[in-house]
C-alpha positions, 0 to 999 in steps of 0.5 A: 034355185028351188028346182036345183034344191029339189033335184038335190033332195031327190038324189039324196033320197035315192042314195039313202034308199039304195043304202037302206036296201043294201043294209037290209040285205046285209042284215038278212044275210047275217041273220041267215048265217047266224041261224045256220051257225047256231042251229042245224048242228050235226047230232046224228051221222048214219053210214049206209052201205059199208062192208069192207070198211067199218062205219068208224073207218068211213067216218074217220075218212069223212072228217065229219063229227057231231057238232059240225054245221049241217049246211056249212060243211062241204059235202064235196070235200067229204066225198073226196076224203072218202074216195081217197082214204077208202079206195074200194069205195066207188060212189059216195052220196051225202044227204042232209036231213034237217034238223040234225042228221047227216047220211053218208051212203057209200057204194063199194067196188071190187078189183077185177084186173091188175096192171104190172109196172115197176115190180108192183101190181096195181089192182083196178076196179071195173070203173078204172079206179086203182084200189090196191097195190100189191107185190103179187096178184092172181087177177087177170092181167092188163098189159101193153100199156103204161100207167102215169103216176099211179096211186091207190085211190086215184083213177087210172091214167095212161101214157096213151089216152086211148089205152085208158079209154078202151080199157075202161069201156071194155071193163064197164061192158064186161061188168054190165053184161055180167061176164066179168068172171069170164075175163082173162088177160087184156092186151093193149099192144095193138094200136088197132084192136084190143085182144082179150083172153076169154073163158079160158078157151078163146082169144077175142080180137076187138076193134078199138072204139067198138060198141063193146056191149054189142060185141060181147052179145055177139060173142056170147051168141057165137060161143053158144053155137060151138061145142063145149070143148072147142077153143080158138080165136074170135076175130070180131073186126067186122061190124056185123060178122064174127069169124071163128078160127079153131085152134090147131 
């Protein structure tokens, strides 16, 4: 009987120990939450990198104000709000600087091409973000594709996923190569290649899925060997060779 009572006491002590530890954890968590709630209030908000949008416009879109808690605010929600309401913002970084400063750093983009659909022109950034909707546009036109539910502030979606993939890859390569200003129209009609109007002188045929950065380097090298008044078509479907067909 004594052994049974001893075993029962051990089990009770074990349960009390577990409850004590659980209670201690809950008290610590409550203390942390209370500290976060009472302290670390946002007093200073810095906006870095704005140009097209004013600091006031960025702050209004962010939905953050003095008195908000520095650590309890959801920085992903803040970023999403800015992306949506300020379409020309390409990247947002939210940095907390205790005890009371929040830094919002924005990087803006530009419109480099337009996709015409249903009487409107959807202007897109080099990264494929829809930044504006207009009734007219003098930007290079992208055709041979169909946008799906286009909306300003969203990313390009197309009926053919491959069209989106090729367009975004080509625009990124053009931007990285620093030759975006040479771009004319981009044509996605052909299932096997992307056709580009380039430098107001050339038609460039590129195989889909190509290394566009490499192809643009090859294109630049080929153009440098031509006379300044020559025009024509570059067929770049071969992996290594570039064929130039002069205009008649």
